[in-house]
mmCIF file as Biopython writes it, N, C-alpha, C and O atoms, coordinates in Angstrom:
data_model
#
loop_
_atom_site.group_PDB
_atom_site.id
_atom_site.type_symbol
_atom_site.label_atom_id
_atom_site.label_alt_id
_atom_site.label_comp_id
_atom_site.label_asym_id
_atom_site.label_entity_id
_atom_site.label_seq_id
_atom_site.pdbx_PDB_ins_code
_atom_site.Cartn_x
_atom_site.Cartn_y
_atom_site.Cartn_z
_atom_site.occupancy
_atom_site.B_iso_or_equiv
_atom_site.auth_seq_id
_atom_site.auth_asym_id
_atom_site.pdbx_PDB_model_num
ATOM 1   N N  . MET A ? 1  ? -19.000 -10.423 12.028  1.0 0.0 1  A 1 
ATOM 2   C CA . MET A ? 1  ? -18.640 -9.567  10.907  1.0 0.0 1  A 1 
ATOM 3   C C  . MET A ? 1  ? -17.117 -9.424  10.865  1.0 0.0 1  A 1 
ATOM 4   O O  . MET A ? 1  ? -16.486 -9.065  11.859  1.0 0.0 1  A 1 
ATOM 5   N N  . GLU A ? 2  ? -16.552 -9.707  9.717   1.0 0.0 2  A 1 
ATOM 6   C CA . GLU A ? 2  ? -15.100 -9.599  9.564   1.0 0.0 2  A 1 
ATOM 7   C C  . GLU A ? 2  ? -14.723 -8.155  9.255   1.0 0.0 2  A 1 
ATOM 8   O O  . GLU A ? 2  ? -15.377 -7.489  8.451   1.0 0.0 2  A 1 
ATOM 9   N N  . THR A ? 3  ? -13.670 -7.682  9.897   1.0 0.0 3  A 1 
ATOM 10  C CA . THR A ? 3  ? -13.236 -6.305  9.669   1.0 0.0 3  A 1 
ATOM 11  C C  . THR A ? 3  ? -12.037 -6.282  8.728   1.0 0.0 3  A 1 
ATOM 12  O O  . THR A ? 3  ? -11.351 -7.286  8.538   1.0 0.0 3  A 1 
ATOM 13  N N  . ASP A ? 4  ? -11.809 -5.134  8.158   1.0 0.0 4  A 1 
ATOM 14  C CA . ASP A ? 4  ? -10.665 -4.915  7.281   1.0 0.0 4  A 1 
ATOM 15  C C  . ASP A ? 4  ? -9.589  -4.252  8.125   1.0 0.0 4  A 1 
ATOM 16  O O  . ASP A ? 4  ? -9.694  -3.064  8.432   1.0 0.0 4  A 1 
ATOM 17  N N  . PRO A ? 5  ? -8.554  -4.995  8.506   1.0 0.0 5  A 1 
ATOM 18  C CA . PRO A ? 5  ? -7.563  -4.445  9.433   1.0 0.0 5  A 1 
ATOM 19  C C  . PRO A ? 5  ? -6.848  -3.209  8.893   1.0 0.0 5  A 1 
ATOM 20  O O  . PRO A ? 5  ? -6.600  -3.074  7.695   1.0 0.0 5  A 1 
ATOM 21  N N  . LEU A ? 6  ? -6.530  -2.321  9.820   1.0 0.0 6  A 1 
ATOM 22  C CA . LEU A ? 6  ? -5.729  -1.153  9.494   1.0 0.0 6  A 1 
ATOM 23  C C  . LEU A ? 6  ? -4.275  -1.496  9.744   1.0 0.0 6  A 1 
ATOM 24  O O  . LEU A ? 6  ? -3.929  -2.055  10.785  1.0 0.0 6  A 1 
ATOM 25  N N  . LEU A ? 7  ? -3.426  -1.160  8.790   1.0 0.0 7  A 1 
ATOM 26  C CA . LEU A ? 7  ? -1.998  -1.445  8.890   1.0 0.0 7  A 1 
ATOM 27  C C  . LEU A ? 7  ? -1.219  -0.142  9.003   1.0 0.0 7  A 1 
ATOM 28  O O  . LEU A ? 7  ? -1.552  0.849   8.352   1.0 0.0 7  A 1 
ATOM 29  N N  . ARG A ? 8  ? -0.195  -0.150  9.821   1.0 0.0 8  A 1 
ATOM 30  C CA . ARG A ? 8  ? 0.719   0.991   9.936   1.0 0.0 8  A 1 
ATOM 31  C C  . ARG A ? 8  ? 1.745   0.896   8.802   1.0 0.0 8  A 1 
ATOM 32  O O  . ARG A ? 8  ? 1.838   -0.119  8.112   1.0 0.0 8  A 1 
ATOM 33  N N  . THR A ? 9  ? 2.498   1.956   8.632   1.0 0.0 9  A 1 
ATOM 34  C CA . THR A ? 9  ? 3.504   2.007   7.569   1.0 0.0 9  A 1 
ATOM 35  C C  . THR A ? 9  ? 4.497   0.850   7.689   1.0 0.0 9  A 1 
ATOM 36  O O  . THR A ? 9  ? 4.854   0.236   6.684   1.0 0.0 9  A 1 
ATOM 37  N N  . ARG A ? 10 ? 4.937   0.556   8.890   1.0 0.0 10 A 1 
ATOM 38  C CA . ARG A ? 10 ? 5.907   -0.534  9.084   1.0 0.0 10 A 1 
ATOM 39  C C  . ARG A ? 10 ? 5.330   -1.873  8.630   1.0 0.0 10 A 1 
ATOM 40  O O  . ARG A ? 10 ? 6.029   -2.676  8.012   1.0 0.0 10 A 1 
ATOM 41  N N  . GLU A ? 11 ? 4.072   -2.110  8.933   1.0 0.0 11 A 1 
ATOM 42  C CA . GLU A ? 11 ? 3.436   -3.377  8.545   1.0 0.0 11 A 1 
ATOM 43  C C  . GLU A ? 11 ? 3.300   -3.491  7.029   1.0 0.0 11 A 1 
ATOM 44  O O  . GLU A ? 11 ? 3.510   -4.563  6.463   1.0 0.0 11 A 1 
ATOM 45  N N  . VAL A ? 12 ? 2.951   -2.391  6.377   1.0 0.0 12 A 1 
ATOM 46  C CA . VAL A ? 12 ? 2.852   -2.396  4.915   1.0 0.0 12 A 1 
ATOM 47  C C  . VAL A ? 12 ? 4.235   -2.578  4.306   1.0 0.0 12 A 1 
ATOM 48  O O  . VAL A ? 12 ? 4.392   -3.291  3.315   1.0 0.0 12 A 1 
ATOM 49  N N  . SER A ? 13 ? 5.225   -1.944  4.890   1.0 0.0 13 A 1 
ATOM 50  C CA . SER A ? 13 ? 6.605   -2.107  4.446   1.0 0.0 13 A 1 
ATOM 51  C C  . SER A ? 13 ? 7.015   -3.580  4.484   1.0 0.0 13 A 1 
ATOM 52  O O  . SER A ? 13 ? 7.590   -4.095  3.525   1.0 0.0 13 A 1 
ATOM 53  N N  . ASP A ? 14 ? 6.719   -4.244  5.585   1.0 0.0 14 A 1 
ATOM 54  C CA . ASP A ? 14 ? 7.042   -5.668  5.716   1.0 0.0 14 A 1 
ATOM 55  C C  . ASP A ? 14 ? 6.259   -6.510  4.718   1.0 0.0 14 A 1 
ATOM 56  O O  . ASP A ? 14 ? 6.807   -7.431  4.113   1.0 0.0 14 A 1 
ATOM 57  N N  . LEU A ? 15 ? 4.986   -6.197  4.546   1.0 0.0 15 A 1 
ATOM 58  C CA . LEU A ? 15 ? 4.127   -6.960  3.638   1.0 0.0 15 A 1 
ATOM 59  C C  . LEU A ? 15 ? 4.593   -6.850  2.190   1.0 0.0 15 A 1 
ATOM 60  O O  . LEU A ? 15 ? 4.610   -7.845  1.466   1.0 0.0 15 A 1 
ATOM 61  N N  . LEU A ? 16 ? 4.971   -5.644  1.764   1.0 0.0 16 A 1 
ATOM 62  C CA . LEU A ? 16 ? 5.374   -5.416  0.377   1.0 0.0 16 A 1 
ATOM 63  C C  . LEU A ? 16 ? 6.860   -5.629  0.136   1.0 0.0 16 A 1 
ATOM 64  O O  . LEU A ? 16 ? 7.297   -5.775  -1.005  1.0 0.0 16 A 1 
ATOM 65  N N  . GLY A ? 17 ? 7.632   -5.647  1.211   1.0 0.0 17 A 1 
ATOM 66  C CA . GLY A ? 17 ? 9.073   -5.818  1.055   1.0 0.0 17 A 1 
ATOM 67  C C  . GLY A ? 17 ? 9.766   -4.576  0.523   1.0 0.0 17 A 1 
ATOM 68  O O  . GLY A ? 17 ? 10.768  -4.669  -0.186  1.0 0.0 17 A 1 
ATOM 69  N N  . VAL A ? 18 ? 9.226   -3.411  0.868   1.0 0.0 18 A 1 
ATOM 70  C CA . VAL A ? 18 ? 9.855   -2.144  0.472   1.0 0.0 18 A 1 
ATOM 71  C C  . VAL A ? 18 ? 10.152  -1.351  1.736   1.0 0.0 18 A 1 
ATOM 72  O O  . VAL A ? 18 ? 9.461   -1.513  2.742   1.0 0.0 18 A 1 
ATOM 73  N N  . PRO A ? 19 ? 11.169  -0.498  1.701   1.0 0.0 19 A 1 
ATOM 74  C CA . PRO A ? 19 ? 11.487  0.312   2.886   1.0 0.0 19 A 1 
ATOM 75  C C  . PRO A ? 19 ? 10.350  1.277   3.242   1.0 0.0 19 A 1 
ATOM 76  O O  . PRO A ? 19 ? 9.597   1.714   2.373   1.0 0.0 19 A 1 
ATOM 77  N N  . GLU A ? 20 ? 10.244  1.596   4.516   1.0 0.0 20 A 1 
ATOM 78  C CA . GLU A ? 20 ? 9.236   2.558   4.969   1.0 0.0 20 A 1 
ATOM 79  C C  . GLU A ? 20 ? 9.401   3.900   4.256   1.0 0.0 20 A 1 
ATOM 80  O O  . GLU A ? 20 ? 8.412   4.557   3.930   1.0 0.0 20 A 1 
ATOM 81  N N  . ASN A ? 21 ? 10.643  4.303   4.015   1.0 0.0 21 A 1 
ATOM 82  C CA . ASN A ? 21 ? 10.871  5.577   3.325   1.0 0.0 21 A 1 
ATOM 83  C C  . ASN A ? 21 ? 10.314  5.557   1.907   1.0 0.0 21 A 1 
ATOM 84  O O  . ASN A ? 21 ? 9.897   6.598   1.398   1.0 0.0 21 A 1 
ATOM 85  N N  . THR A ? 22 ? 10.300  4.401   1.264   1.0 0.0 22 A 1 
ATOM 86  C CA . THR A ? 22 ? 9.697   4.298   -0.065  1.0 0.0 22 A 1 
ATOM 87  C C  . THR A ? 22 ? 8.200   4.560   0.024   1.0 0.0 22 A 1 
ATOM 88  O O  . THR A ? 22 ? 7.642   5.268   -0.815  1.0 0.0 22 A 1 
ATOM 89  N N  . LEU A ? 23 ? 7.549   3.995   1.034   1.0 0.0 23 A 1 
ATOM 90  C CA . LEU A ? 23 ? 6.121   4.251   1.222   1.0 0.0 23 A 1 
ATOM 91  C C  . LEU A ? 23 ? 5.862   5.729   1.493   1.0 0.0 23 A 1 
ATOM 92  O O  . LEU A ? 23 ? 4.895   6.297   0.985   1.0 0.0 23 A 1 
ATOM 93  N N  . ARG A ? 24 ? 6.718   6.345   2.285   1.0 0.0 24 A 1 
ATOM 94  C CA . ARG A ? 24 ? 6.569   7.787   2.549   1.0 0.0 24 A 1 
ATOM 95  C C  . ARG A ? 24 ? 6.716   8.592   1.262   1.0 0.0 24 A 1 
ATOM 96  O O  . ARG A ? 24 ? 5.963   9.537   1.026   1.0 0.0 24 A 1 
ATOM 97  N N  . TRP A ? 25 ? 7.681   8.216   0.436   1.0 0.0 25 A 1 
ATOM 98  C CA . TRP A ? 25 ? 7.885   8.912   -0.843  1.0 0.0 25 A 1 
ATOM 99  C C  . TRP A ? 25 ? 6.675   8.715   -1.749  1.0 0.0 25 A 1 
ATOM 100 O O  . TRP A ? 25 ? 6.202   9.668   -2.368  1.0 0.0 25 A 1 
ATOM 101 N N  . TRP A ? 26 ? 6.173   7.482   -1.831  1.0 0.0 26 A 1 
ATOM 102 C CA . TRP A ? 26 ? 4.993   7.215   -2.651  1.0 0.0 26 A 1 
ATOM 103 C C  . TRP A ? 26 ? 3.812   8.056   -2.196  1.0 0.0 26 A 1 
ATOM 104 O O  . TRP A ? 26 ? 3.060   8.566   -3.026  1.0 0.0 26 A 1 
ATOM 105 N N  . ARG A ? 27 ? 3.635   8.209   -0.873  1.0 0.0 27 A 1 
ATOM 106 C CA . ARG A ? 27 ? 2.550   9.058   -0.376  1.0 0.0 27 A 1 
ATOM 107 C C  . ARG A ? 27 ? 2.764   10.496  -0.839  1.0 0.0 27 A 1 
ATOM 108 O O  . ARG A ? 27 ? 1.817   11.157  -1.266  1.0 0.0 27 A 1 
ATOM 109 N N  . TYR A ? 28 ? 3.983   10.977  -0.760  1.0 0.0 28 A 1 
ATOM 110 C CA . TYR A ? 28 ? 4.313   12.353  -1.130  1.0 0.0 28 A 1 
ATOM 111 C C  . TYR A ? 28 ? 4.013   12.624  -2.607  1.0 0.0 28 A 1 
ATOM 112 O O  . TYR A ? 28 ? 3.503   13.688  -2.958  1.0 0.0 28 A 1 
ATOM 113 N N  . ILE A ? 29 ? 4.335   11.650  -3.470  1.0 0.0 29 A 1 
ATOM 114 C CA . ILE A ? 29 ? 4.129   11.853  -4.913  1.0 0.0 29 A 1 
ATOM 115 C C  . ILE A ? 29 ? 2.792   11.317  -5.410  1.0 0.0 29 A 1 
ATOM 116 O O  . ILE A ? 29 ? 2.500   11.390  -6.604  1.0 0.0 29 A 1 
ATOM 117 N N  . GLY A ? 30 ? 1.978   10.778  -4.502  1.0 0.0 30 A 1 
ATOM 118 C CA . GLY A ? 30 ? 0.642   10.316  -4.888  1.0 0.0 30 A 1 
ATOM 119 C C  . GLY A ? 30 ? 0.616   8.958   -5.549  1.0 0.0 30 A 1 
ATOM 120 O O  . GLY A ? 30 ? -0.286  8.678   -6.338  1.0 0.0 30 A 1 
ATOM 121 N N  . LYS A ? 31 ? 1.573   8.113   -5.253  1.0 0.0 31 A 1 
ATOM 122 C CA . LYS A ? 31 ? 1.629   6.753   -5.796  1.0 0.0 31 A 1 
ATOM 123 C C  . LYS A ? 31 ? 1.448   5.756   -4.661  1.0 0.0 31 A 1 
ATOM 124 O O  . LYS A ? 31 ? 1.314   6.143   -3.500  1.0 0.0 31 A 1 
ATOM 125 N N  . GLY A ? 32 ? 1.444   4.492   -4.997  1.0 0.0 32 A 1 
ATOM 126 C CA . GLY A ? 32 ? 1.367   3.457   -3.974  1.0 0.0 32 A 1 
ATOM 127 C C  . GLY A ? 32 ? -0.052  3.183   -3.523  1.0 0.0 32 A 1 
ATOM 128 O O  . GLY A ? 32 ? -1.006  3.740   -4.065  1.0 0.0 32 A 1 
ATOM 129 N N  . PRO A ? 33 ? -0.185  2.320   -2.525  1.0 0.0 33 A 1 
ATOM 130 C CA . PRO A ? 33 ? -1.522  1.952   -2.043  1.0 0.0 33 A 1 
ATOM 131 C C  . PRO A ? 33 ? -2.228  3.120   -1.358  1.0 0.0 33 A 1 
ATOM 132 O O  . PRO A ? 33 ? -1.590  4.023   -0.818  1.0 0.0 33 A 1 
ATOM 133 N N  . ASP A ? 34 ? -3.569  3.081   -1.394  1.0 0.0 34 A 1 
ATOM 134 C CA . ASP A ? 34 ? -4.369  4.111   -0.726  1.0 0.0 34 A 1 
ATOM 135 C C  . ASP A ? 34 ? -4.099  4.108   0.769   1.0 0.0 34 A 1 
ATOM 136 O O  . ASP A ? 34 ? -3.903  3.055   1.375   1.0 0.0 34 A 1 
ATOM 137 N N  . TRP A ? 35 ? -4.090  5.286   1.350   1.0 0.0 35 A 1 
ATOM 138 C CA . TRP A ? 35 ? -3.842  5.461   2.781   1.0 0.0 35 A 1 
ATOM 139 C C  . TRP A ? 35 ? -4.681  6.624   3.269   1.0 0.0 35 A 1 
ATOM 140 O O  . TRP A ? 35 ? -5.253  7.366   2.471   1.0 0.0 35 A 1 
ATOM 141 N N  . PHE A ? 36 ? -4.754  6.779   4.578   1.0 0.0 36 A 1 
ATOM 142 C CA . PHE A ? 36 ? -5.408  7.944   5.154   1.0 0.0 36 A 1 
ATOM 143 C C  . PHE A ? 36 ? -4.831  8.215   6.532   1.0 0.0 36 A 1 
ATOM 144 O O  . PHE A ? 36 ? -4.163  7.367   7.124   1.0 0.0 36 A 1 
ATOM 145 N N  . ARG A ? 37 ? -5.100  9.406   7.026   1.0 0.0 37 A 1 
ATOM 146 C CA . ARG A ? 37 ? -4.631  9.780   8.355   1.0 0.0 37 A 1 
ATOM 147 C C  . ARG A ? 37 ? -5.718  9.452   9.373   1.0 0.0 37 A 1 
ATOM 148 O O  . ARG A ? 37 ? -6.900  9.727   9.165   1.0 0.0 37 A 1 
ATOM 149 N N  . LEU A ? 38 ? -5.291  8.871   10.449  1.0 0.0 38 A 1 
ATOM 150 C CA . LEU A ? 38 ? -6.167  8.604   11.576  1.0 0.0 38 A 1 
ATOM 151 C C  . LEU A ? 38 ? -5.696  9.540   12.682  1.0 0.0 38 A 1 
ATOM 152 O O  . LEU A ? 38 ? -4.762  9.229   13.420  1.0 0.0 38 A 1 
ATOM 153 N N  . GLY A ? 39 ? -6.349  10.677  12.785  1.0 0.0 39 A 1 
ATOM 154 C CA . GLY A ? 39 ? -5.858  11.720  13.672  1.0 0.0 39 A 1 
ATOM 155 C C  . GLY A ? 39 ? -4.854  12.582  12.922  1.0 0.0 39 A 1 
ATOM 156 O O  . GLY A ? 39 ? -4.709  12.453  11.707  1.0 0.0 39 A 1 
ATOM 157 N N  . PRO A ? 40 ? -4.166  13.456  13.637  1.0 0.0 40 A 1 
ATOM 158 C CA . PRO A ? 40 ? -3.271  14.395  12.957  1.0 0.0 40 A 1 
ATOM 159 C C  . PRO A ? 40 ? -1.993  13.774  12.395  1.0 0.0 40 A 1 
ATOM 160 O O  . PRO A ? 40 ? -1.407  14.333  11.468  1.0 0.0 40 A 1 
ATOM 161 N N  . ARG A ? 41 ? -1.545  12.646  12.923  1.0 0.0 41 A 1 
ATOM 162 C CA . ARG A ? 41 ? -0.252  12.104  12.505  1.0 0.0 41 A 1 
ATOM 163 C C  . ARG A ? 41 ? -0.270  10.665  12.009  1.0 0.0 41 A 1 
ATOM 164 O O  . ARG A ? 41 ? 0.502   10.307  11.120  1.0 0.0 41 A 1 
ATOM 165 N N  . ARG A ? 42 ? -1.116  9.865   12.555  1.0 0.0 42 A 1 
ATOM 166 C CA . ARG A ? 42 ? -1.065  8.420   12.293  1.0 0.0 42 A 1 
ATOM 167 C C  . ARG A ? 42 ? -1.543  8.101   10.884  1.0 0.0 42 A 1 
ATOM 168 O O  . ARG A ? 42 ? -2.692  8.372   10.535  1.0 0.0 42 A 1 
ATOM 169 N N  . VAL A ? 43 ? -0.664  7.530   10.081  1.0 0.0 43 A 1 
ATOM 170 C CA . VAL A ? 43 ? -0.990  7.111   8.722   1.0 0.0 43 A 1 
ATOM 171 C C  . VAL A ? 43 ? -1.316  5.622   8.769   1.0 0.0 43 A 1 
ATOM 172 O O  . VAL A ? 43 ? -0.568  4.825   9.333   1.0 0.0 43 A 1 
ATOM 173 N N  . VAL A ? 44 ? -2.446  5.266   8.165   1.0 0.0 44 A 1 
ATOM 174 C CA . VAL A ? 44 ? -2.858  3.867   8.129   1.0 0.0 44 A 1 
ATOM 175 C C  . VAL A ? 44 ? -3.306  3.486   6.721   1.0 0.0 44 A 1 
ATOM 176 O O  . VAL A ? 44 ? -3.673  4.332   5.906   1.0 0.0 44 A 1 
ATOM 177 N N  . TYR A ? 45 ? -3.262  2.206   6.477   1.0 0.0 45 A 1 
ATOM 178 C CA . TYR A ? 45 ? -3.678  1.612   5.214   1.0 0.0 45 A 1 
ATOM 179 C C  . TYR A ? 45 ? -4.688  0.517   5.537   1.0 0.0 45 A 1 
ATOM 180 O O  . TYR A ? 45 ? -4.511  -0.214  6.512   1.0 0.0 45 A 1 
ATOM 181 N N  . ARG A ? 46 ? -5.736  0.391   4.742   1.0 0.0 46 A 1 
ATOM 182 C CA . ARG A ? 46 ? -6.626  -0.761  4.873   1.0 0.0 46 A 1 
ATOM 183 C C  . ARG A ? 46 ? -5.960  -1.930  4.156   1.0 0.0 46 A 1 
ATOM 184 O O  . ARG A ? 46 ? -5.480  -1.789  3.032   1.0 0.0 46 A 1 
ATOM 185 N N  . ARG A ? 47 ? -5.936  -3.068  4.808   1.0 0.0 47 A 1 
ATOM 186 C CA . ARG A ? 47 ? -5.264  -4.237  4.225   1.0 0.0 47 A 1 
ATOM 187 C C  . ARG A ? 47 ? -5.832  -4.560  2.841   1.0 0.0 47 A 1 
ATOM 188 O O  . ARG A ? 47 ? -5.079  -4.886  1.924   1.0 0.0 47 A 1 
ATOM 189 N N  . SER A ? 48 ? -7.144  -4.471  2.687   1.0 0.0 48 A 1 
ATOM 190 C CA . SER A ? 48 ? -7.772  -4.795  1.400   1.0 0.0 48 A 1 
ATOM 191 C C  . SER A ? 48 ? -7.284  -3.861  0.298   1.0 0.0 48 A 1 
ATOM 192 O O  . SER A ? 48 ? -7.113  -4.290  -0.844  1.0 0.0 48 A 1 
ATOM 193 N N  . LYS A ? 49 ? -7.057  -2.591  0.625   1.0 0.0 49 A 1 
ATOM 194 C CA . LYS A ? 49 ? -6.570  -1.625  -0.373  1.0 0.0 49 A 1 
ATOM 195 C C  . LYS A ? 49 ? -5.127  -1.933  -0.771  1.0 0.0 49 A 1 
ATOM 196 O O  . LYS A ? 49 ? -4.756  -1.812  -1.938  1.0 0.0 49 A 1 
ATOM 197 N N  . VAL A ? 50 ? -4.325  -2.328  0.205   1.0 0.0 50 A 1 
ATOM 198 C CA . VAL A ? 50 ? -2.936  -2.688  -0.085  1.0 0.0 50 A 1 
ATOM 199 C C  . VAL A ? 50 ? -2.906  -3.913  -0.994  1.0 0.0 50 A 1 
ATOM 200 O O  . VAL A ? 50 ? -2.148  -3.951  -1.964  1.0 0.0 50 A 1 
ATOM 201 N N  . MET A ? 51 ? -3.727  -4.909  -0.684  1.0 0.0 51 A 1 
ATOM 202 C CA . MET A ? 51 ? -3.748  -6.133  -1.481  1.0 0.0 51 A 1 
ATOM 203 C C  . MET A ? 51 ? -4.287  -5.867  -2.894  1.0 0.0 51 A 1 
ATOM 204 O O  . MET A ? 51 ? -3.805  -6.455  -3.862  1.0 0.0 51 A 1 
ATOM 205 N N  . ALA A ? 52 ? -5.288  -4.982  -3.010  1.0 0.0 52 A 1 
ATOM 206 C CA . ALA A ? 52 ? -5.817  -4.623  -4.332  1.0 0.0 52 A 1 
ATOM 207 C C  . ALA A ? 52 ? -4.757  -3.896  -5.151  1.0 0.0 52 A 1 
ATOM 208 O O  . ALA A ? 52 ? -4.610  -4.149  -6.347  1.0 0.0 52 A 1 
ATOM 209 N N  . TRP A ? 53 ? -4.015  -2.990  -4.508  1.0 0.0 53 A 1 
ATOM 210 C CA . TRP A ? 53 ? -2.946  -2.271  -5.197  1.0 0.0 53 A 1 
ATOM 211 C C  . TRP A ? 53 ? -1.870  -3.254  -5.671  1.0 0.0 53 A 1 
ATOM 212 O O  . TRP A ? 53 ? -1.370  -3.151  -6.791  1.0 0.0 53 A 1 
ATOM 213 N N  . LEU A ? 54 ? -1.528  -4.195  -4.812  1.0 0.0 54 A 1 
ATOM 214 C CA . LEU A ? 54 ? -0.527  -5.198  -5.168  1.0 0.0 54 A 1 
ATOM 215 C C  . LEU A ? 54 ? -0.992  -6.044  -6.357  1.0 0.0 54 A 1 
ATOM 216 O O  . LEU A ? 54 ? -0.205  -6.326  -7.261  1.0 0.0 54 A 1 
ATOM 217 N N  . ALA A ? 55 ? -2.256  -6.446  -6.361  1.0 0.0 55 A 1 
ATOM 218 C CA . ALA A ? 55 ? -2.805  -7.220  -7.483  1.0 0.0 55 A 1 
ATOM 219 C C  . ALA A ? 55 ? -2.764  -6.405  -8.775  1.0 0.0 55 A 1 
ATOM 220 O O  . ALA A ? 55 ? -2.471  -6.948  -9.841  1.0 0.0 55 A 1 
ATOM 221 N N  . ALA A ? 56 ? -3.054  -5.110  -8.687  1.0 0.0 56 A 1 
ATOM 222 C CA . ALA A ? 56 ? -2.998  -4.241  -9.869  1.0 0.0 56 A 1 
ATOM 223 C C  . ALA A ? 56 ? -1.571  -4.133  -10.394 1.0 0.0 56 A 1 
ATOM 224 O O  . ALA A ? 56 ? -1.354  -4.117  -11.606 1.0 0.0 56 A 1 
ATOM 225 N N  . GLN A ? 57 ? -0.595  -4.059  -9.484  1.0 0.0 57 A 1 
ATOM 226 C CA . GLN A ? 57 ? 0.808   -4.000  -9.901  1.0 0.0 57 A 1 
ATOM 227 C C  . GLN A ? 57 ? 1.204   -5.294  -10.602 1.0 0.0 57 A 1 
ATOM 228 O O  . GLN A ? 57 ? 1.914   -5.282  -11.607 1.0 0.0 57 A 1 
ATOM 229 N N  . GLU A ? 58 ? 0.735   -6.398  -10.057 1.0 0.0 58 A 1 
ATOM 230 C CA . GLU A ? 58 ? 1.035   -7.705  -10.657 1.0 0.0 58 A 1 
ATOM 231 C C  . GLU A ? 58 ? 0.416   -7.803  -12.048 1.0 0.0 58 A 1 
ATOM 232 O O  . GLU A ? 58 ? 1.061   -8.275  -12.984 1.0 0.0 58 A 1 
ATOM 233 N N  . ALA A ? 59 ? -0.829  -7.359  -12.185 1.0 0.0 59 A 1 
ATOM 234 C CA . ALA A ? 59 ? -1.508  -7.406  -13.476 1.0 0.0 59 A 1 
ATOM 235 C C  . ALA A ? 59 ? -0.796  -6.516  -14.500 1.0 0.0 59 A 1 
ATOM 236 O O  . ALA A ? 59 ? -0.627  -6.908  -15.654 1.0 0.0 59 A 1 
ATOM 237 N N  . ALA A ? 60 ? -0.384  -5.328  -14.078 1.0 0.0 60 A 1 
ATOM 238 C CA . ALA A ? 60 ? 0.323   -4.419  -14.973 1.0 0.0 60 A 1 
ATOM 239 C C  . ALA A ? 60 ? 1.664   -5.019  -15.383 1.0 0.0 60 A 1 
ATOM 240 O O  . ALA A ? 60 ? 2.077   -4.877  -16.534 1.0 0.0 60 A 1 
ATOM 241 N N  . GLY A ? 61 ? 2.335   -5.675  -14.476 1.0 0.0 61 A 1 
ATOM 242 C CA . GLY A ? 61 ? 3.601   -6.333  -14.797 1.0 0.0 61 A 1 
ATOM 243 C C  . GLY A ? 61 ? 3.415   -7.499  -15.757 1.0 0.0 61 A 1 
ATOM 244 O O  . GLY A ? 61 ? 4.250   -7.733  -16.630 1.0 0.0 61 A 1 
ATOM 245 N N  . ALA A ? 62 ? 2.314   -8.230  -15.591 1.0 0.0 62 A 1 
ATOM 246 C CA . ALA A ? 62 ? 2.032   -9.353  -16.489 1.0 0.0 62 A 1 
ATOM 247 C C  . ALA A ? 62 ? 1.759   -8.855  -17.896 1.0 0.0 62 A 1 
ATOM 248 O O  . ALA A ? 62 ? 2.194   -9.479  -18.864 1.0 0.0 62 A 1 
ATOM 249 N N  . LYS A ? 63 ? 1.044   -7.735  -18.030 1.0 0.0 63 A 1 
ATOM 250 C CA . LYS A ? 63 ? 0.792   -7.145  -19.355 1.0 0.0 63 A 1 
ATOM 251 C C  . LYS A ? 63 ? 2.104   -6.727  -19.999 1.0 0.0 63 A 1 
ATOM 252 O O  . LYS A ? 63 ? 2.328   -6.933  -21.192 1.0 0.0 63 A 1 
ATOM 253 N N  . HIS A ? 64 ? 2.964   -6.136  -19.177 1.0 0.0 64 A 1 
ATOM 254 C CA . HIS A ? 64 ? 4.228   -5.627  -19.687 1.0 0.0 64 A 1 
ATOM 255 C C  . HIS A ? 64 ? 5.127   -6.768  -20.198 1.0 0.0 64 A 1 
ATOM 256 O O  . HIS A ? 64 ? 5.762   -6.631  -21.243 1.0 0.0 64 A 1 
ATOM 257 N N  . THR A ? 65 ? 5.179   -7.871  -19.476 1.0 0.0 65 A 1 
ATOM 258 C CA . THR A ? 65 ? 6.033   -8.989  -19.882 1.0 0.0 65 A 1 
ATOM 259 C C  . THR A ? 65 ? 5.436   -9.777  -21.022 1.0 0.0 65 A 1 
ATOM 260 O O  . THR A ? 65 ? 6.166   -10.463 -21.737 1.0 0.0 65 A 1 
ATOM 261 N N  . ALA A ? 66 ? 4.111   -9.700  -21.220 1.0 0.0 66 A 1 
ATOM 262 C CA . ALA A ? 66 ? 3.461   -10.446 -22.301 1.0 0.0 66 A 1 
ATOM 263 C C  . ALA A ? 66 ? 3.636   -9.744  -23.649 1.0 0.0 66 A 1 
ATOM 264 O O  . ALA A ? 66 ? 3.494   -10.374 -24.697 1.0 0.0 66 A 1 
ATOM 265 N N  . ALA A ? 67 ? 3.936   -8.475  -23.631 1.0 0.0 67 A 1 
ATOM 266 C CA . ALA A ? 67 ? 4.062   -7.717  -24.888 1.0 0.0 67 A 1 
ATOM 267 C C  . ALA A ? 67 ? 5.334   -7.997  -25.619 1.0 0.0 67 A 1 
ATOM 268 O O  . ALA A ? 67 ? 5.570   -7.431  -26.687 1.0 0.0 67 A 1 
#
């Protein structure tokens, strides 16, 4: 059975090419990929959710440039 890896903020930052502080800000304002807390402090992202969010951003950008 294949698992959906959990990514830390640094890993998502590297994957998306945005600073970690941008991800923290997005969490604060309710934007960006879905995340959850694992314990009281550890913030994690499911890789599939990050990739789905990225695909949605790409689709929204394609609509915007096609108009």
